C-alpha positions in Angstrom: 118.8 72.6 78.4 116.3 71.5 81.2 113.6 73.6 79.7 114.1 72.2 76.4 113.6 68.5 77.7 110.5 69.7 79.9 109.0 71.5 76.7 109.5 68.1 74.5 107.9 66.0 77.3 105.1 68.6 77.6 104.0 68.5 74.0 105.0 64.9 73.2 102.2 62.4 72.5 101.9 60.2 75.7 101.3 56.5 75.3 98.5 56.5 77.8 95.7 58.9 77.4 95.0 59.2 81.0 98.3 61.3 81.3 97.2 63.8 78.8 93.8 63.9 80.5 95.2 64.5 83.8 97.6 67.3 82.6 95.0 69.0 80.8 92.8 69.0 83.8 95.4 70.3 86.1 96.1 73.0 83.7 92.5 73.7 83.2 92.2 73.9 87.2 95.1 76.5 87.2 93.2 78.6 84.6 90.1 78.6 86.7 92.0 79.1 90.0 94.2 82.0 88.8 91.1 83.7 87.0 89.1 83.5 90.1 91.6 84.8 92.4 92.6 87.9 90.1 89.0 88.6 89.6 87.6 88.5 93.1 90.9 90.7 94.3 89.9 93.1 91.4 86.2 93.3 92.7 87.8 94.1 96.2 89.8 96.7 94.5 86.7 98.4 93.1 84.7 98.5 96.3 87.7 99.6 98.2 88.3 102.5 95.7 84.5 103.3 95.9 84.5 103.3 99.8 87.9 105.5 99.9 86.4 108.0 97.5 83.0 108.3 99.4 85.0 108.8 102.9 87.3 111.3 101.2 84.4 113.3 100.1 83.8 113.9 104.0 87.0 113.5 105.7 89.8 116.0 105.1 93.3 115.3 104.0 94.7 116.1 107.7 93.1 116.6 111.0 94.4 118.3 114.0 92.6 117.5 117.5 93.4 117.8 121.2 95.4 114.9 122.8 93.0 115.4 125.8 90.0 116.8 126.2 87.4 118.2 123.6 88.6 121.8 123.2 91.5 123.1 121.1 92.8 126.7 121.5 94.5 128.1 118.4 96.1 131.2 118.2 96.3 133.6 114.9 100.1 132.8 114.6 99.4 129.1 114.5 96.6 129.7 111.9 99.0 131.7 109.6 101.9 129.4 110.0 99.8 126.2 109.1 98.3 128.2 106.0 102.0 129.1 104.8 103.0 125.4 104.8 103.8 123.9 101.3 100.9 121.6 100.2 98.3 123.4 102.4 95.5 124.7 100.2 92.6 125.4 102.7 91.8 125.0 106.5 88.7 125.1 108.8 88.1 125.3 112.4 85.5 122.9 113.3 83.4 122.0 116.5 81.4 118.9 116.9 78.9 118.2 119.5 75.8 115.7 119.8 72.8 117.6 119.7 69.0 116.9 119.4 67.2 118.2 116.4 63.5 118.5 116.7 61.2 119.0 113.6 57.3 119.1 115.0 56.8 115.9 116.5 59.9 114.2 115.1 63.2 114.1 116.8 66.7 112.8 116.1 70.3 112.7 117.8 72.7 114.1 115.5 76.5 115.0 115.3 76.2 118.8 115.0 79.3 120.2 113.2 80.2 123.8 113.1 82.3 124.8 110.4 83.9 128.1 108.8 83.3 129.2 105.4 86.4 127.8 104.1 85.1 124.2 104.8 83.7 123.8 101.3 87.2 123.7 100.1 88.3 121.2 102.7 85.7 118.9 102.3 83.4 118.0 99.3 80.2 117.9 101.0 79.0 120.8 99.2 79.1 118.9 95.8 77.4 115.9 97.2 73.9 117.7 97.5 70.7 115.9 96.6 68.3 118.6 97.7 68.6 122.3 98.5 72.0 124.2 98.6 75.0 124.7 100.6 74.3 127.6 102.8 75.1 128.1 106.5 73.8 131.5 106.9 74.8 134.0 109.3 75.2 134.0 113.3 71.7 135.8 113.2 70.1 133.6 110.8 72.0 130.3 111.0 71.3 127.4 108.6 71.8 123.8 108.5 72.9 121.4 105.8 72.2 117.8 106.8 72.5 114.0 105.8 69.8 112.6 104.0 69.1 110.2 106.9 68.8 112.9 109.3 66.1 114.7 106.9 64.3 111.4 106.5 64.3 110.9 110.2 62.9 114.5 111.0 60.6 114.0 107.9 61.5 117.4 106.2 62.5 118.7 102.8 65.4 120.9 103.2 64.6 123.1 100.3 60.8 123.8 101.0 60.9 123.5 104.8 59.4 127.0 106.1 59.4 125.9 109.8 62.7 126.2 111.7 64.2 123.3 113.3 64.7 123.4 117.2 68.1 122.3 118.2 69.1 121.2 122.0 72.9 121.6 123.0 74.5 120.8 126.2 76.5 123.9 127.4 79.9 123.6 128.8 79.7 122.4 132.4 81.8 121.1 135.0 79.1 119.0 136.7 78.0 115.4 135.7 74.3 116.4 136.1 72.7 118.7 133.7 70.0 121.3 134.5 67.7 121.7 131.7 66.8 125.1 132.6 70.4 126.1 132.6 72.7 123.9 131.1 70.8 123.1 127.9 71.0 125.7 124.8 67.8 125.8 122.6 68.0 127.3 119.3 66.5 127.5 115.9 68.0 126.5 112.6 66.7 126.9 109.2 67.2 124.0 106.5 69.2 124.7 103.4 70.3 121.3 102.0 70.5 117.7 102.1 73.8 115.9 101.2 74.3 112.2 100.6 77.7 110.6 100.8 77.8 107.4 103.0 75.0 105.9 105.4 77.5 106.7 108.3 77.3 110.3 107.4 74.0 110.7 106.0 72.4 109.3 109.5 74.8 111.2 111.8 75.8 114.5 110.8 74.5 118.0 110.3 76.4 121.0 109.4 76.0 124.6 110.8 78.4 127.8 110.9 80.9 127.5 113.6 79.8 130.8 115.4 76.4 129.3 116.2 78.4 126.4 117.8 80.7 128.6 119.8 77.8 130.8 121.0 75.5 127.8 122.1 78.4 125.9 123.9 79.8 129.1 125.5 83.3 128.9 123.8 85.9 131.5 123.0 86.4 132.7 119.4 89.6 130.9 119.4 88.3 127.7 120.6 87.3 124.8 118.5 87.2 120.8 118.6 89.7 120.3 115.8 91.4 121.9 112.5 90.6 120.2 109.4 93.0 120.9 106.4 93.2 120.2 102.7 96.6 119.7 100.9 97.4 119.1 97.1 98.2 115.8 95.8 101.9 116.3 95.6 102.3 117.5 98.9 105.4 115.9 100.9 103.1 114.1 103.5 106.3 113.3 105.7 107.4 116.9 105.7 103.8 118.2 106.4 103.2 116.1 109.4 106.4 117.3 111.0 105.6 120.6 110.3 102.1 120.7 111.5 103.3 118.6 114.9 106.2 121.3 115.4 103.6 124.2 114.9 100.8 122.3 117.2 103.0 120.7 119.8 102.9 117.5 121.5 99.5 118.4 123.1 97.9 117.7 119.6 97.3 114.9 117.3 97.9 115.0 113.7 96.1 112.4 111.4 96.1 112.0 107.8 93.1 110.6 106.0 94.2 106.9 106.6 94.5 107.5 110.5 91.4 109.1 110.7 89.5 105.7 109.3 92.2 103.3 110.5 89.6 100.6 111.7 87.9 100.9 108.3 91.1 100.3 106.4 92.4 97.6 108.5 89.1 95.6 108.2 89.2 96.0 104.4 92.7 94.5 104.3 91.8 91.8 106.5 89.0 90.6 104.4 91.2 90.8 101.2 93.7 88.6 102.7 91.1 86.3 103.9 89.6 85.9 100.6 92.9 85.6 99.0 93.8 82.8 101.3 90.2 80.7 100.9 90.5 81.1 97.0 94.3 80.2 97.0 92.9 76.8 97.9 91.5 76.1 94.4 95.1 76.4 93.5 96.2 74.1 96.0 93.5 71.5 94.6 95.0 72.1 91.2 98.3 71.1 92.4 97.1 67.8 93.6 96.1 67.1 90.0 99.6 68.3 88.8 101.1 66.0 91.2 99.2 62.9 89.4 100.1 64.2 86.2 103.8 64.5 86.8 104.1 61.2 88.7 102.4 59.2 85.7 104.8 61.1 83.4 107.7 60.0 85.5 106.5 56.3 85.2 106.2 56.7 81.5 109.8 58.1 81.2 111.6 55.5 83.0 113.7 54.5 80.2 114.3 58.2 78.9 115.5 58.9 82.6 118.0 55.7 82.2 119.4 57.0 78.8 120.0 60.5 80.3 121.7 59.0 83.2 123.9 57.0 80.9 124.6 60.2 78.9 125.9 61.6 82.1 123.1 63.4 83.6 123.3 63.8 87.4 120.2 63.5 89.8 120.1 67.3 90.1 119.8 67.6 86.3 116.8 65.1 86.1 115.2 66.9 89.3 115.2 70.2 87.4 113.9 68.7 84.0 110.8 67.5 86.1 110.6 70.6 88.2 110.5 72.7 84.7 107.8 70.2 83.6 105.6 71.1 86.5 106.4 74.9 86.0 105.5 74.8 82.4 102.1 73.4 83.5 101.5 76.0 86.1 102.9 78.7 83.9 100.4 77.8 81.1 97.5 77.8 83.3 98.3 80.9 85.3 99.0 83.0 81.8 95.7 81.8 80.5 93.9 82.5 83.7 95.4 86.0 84.1 94.3 86.5 80.4 90.7 85.3 80.9 90.5 87.6 84.3 91.7 90.5 82.6 89.2 90.2 79.6 86.4 89.5 81.8 87.4 92.5 84.2 87.6 94.8 81.0 84.1 93.4 79.8 82.7 94.4 83.4 84.3 97.8 83.5 83.2 98.6 79.7 79.6 96.8 79.7 78.8 96.7 83.3 77.7 92.8 82.7 77.1 91.6 86.2 74.8 93.8 88.2 74.2 94.4 92.0 71.2 93.0 93.4 69.2 95.0 95.9 68.9 98.5 94.3 70.2 100.1 97.6 73.7 100.9 96.3 75.3 104.0 94.8 75.9 101.9 91.7 73.9 98.9 90.2 77.2 97.0 88.9 79.9 95.2 90.5 83.0 97.7 90.5 86.2 96.2 89.2 89.8 97.7 89.4 92.7 95.7 88.1 95.9 96.3 89.7 99.5 95.0 88.7 100.3 94.0 92.1 97.5 91.6 92.1 98.8 89.9 89.0 102.5 89.8 90.7 101.1 88.3 93.8 98.8 85.5 91.8 101.6 84.9 89.8 104.2 84.3 92.8 101.4 82.3 94.2 101.0 80.0 91.2 105.0 79.8 90.8 105.2 78.6 94.8 102.6 76.2 94.5 103.9 74.7 91.3 107.2 74.4 92.9 105.8 72.5 95.9 103.4 70.2 93.8 106.4 69.3 91.3 109.2 68.6 94.0 108.2 65.1 94.7 107.6 63.7 91.3 110.8 65.3 90.5 112.6 64.0 93.5 111.2 60.5 92.7 112.3 60.8 89.1 115.9 61.8 90.3 116.1 58.6 92.4 115.4 56.2 89.7 117.7 53.5 89.5 119.8 53.2 86.2 118.3 50.8 84.0 118.8 50.4 80.2 116.9 47.0 79.7 114.7 46.9 76.7 111.0 47.2 77.4 
């Protein structure tokens, strides 16, 4: 009943044209605010999905590392136990250490990462090559697959470089001072390929066989820096974490892909909520125009309010009528805004209408991803703002004194 009265007031012709203008203006502001909020959140979704896909190309599903120190020792029994766990598809021991690579007069510091043959199943690096091939060679003739930034810094083309690179690696030592004649291992690496994933990886990492790293650092065959594990998409993450922790003990840390990049994901979430809060101000501005429209409507419907009071309507009923009127304005604007946002997002996904400027990105258009949760969030925000904006005019209407005198 209250909604019926609100609908009649909503579509009825007003005696003062200004009321119609303000009402349609408030609805238009709701349309723009709702559409802008959903579109910006959808762009954030697109960039977030793209960044996650890039990072997932390098980081494994799970990583086991020592809680203290830099060396992890695994037994064959532990490795076999991990490979038998449900959901585990592959694993590779890895050894990481900072090193200096030199090609002629060019030098650069890199994070040298020694991996096993199974690493191509743990990480997608082998599918991200832009030059050469994914080959790590043998212990006697080790090869290196490096990031595009590393290759540029060294000035080499990995698929046609005939001169081996010189690598300088610090040996394991208990002293703080290094003796270049005793504590630095000098080796040679032949280039094999170049990968391009993301600037953080491209400028830092070079991948070599794990046997080369063990020999250069003086580590035993069972020693490594970490174990990287690939799991199937349907694996029970909670059970897998518990099993891995039980096998490795409390001296090791078990991290999923999110925990390996926790700071990155935290920054993305914070930016998302900041943008949401700022763009919600557009809806708050629209609420002010709604307050004006409802206030003028209450003044126009003074006689109708008195008639309803004479027919037995209480203050709560009149309050709900004008609250419903405000919700109708907000619902109309919100629905049209969502429809507009969904249409524009589809056009961007389908035709890439808005390009990215600069030409330094992996894609040349703004990525967009629509999520149902964004529509629910924005719809709830519109509803809350509509209730707050409608409350004061509706409350004033419910306090209108009973008066049936002719106008």
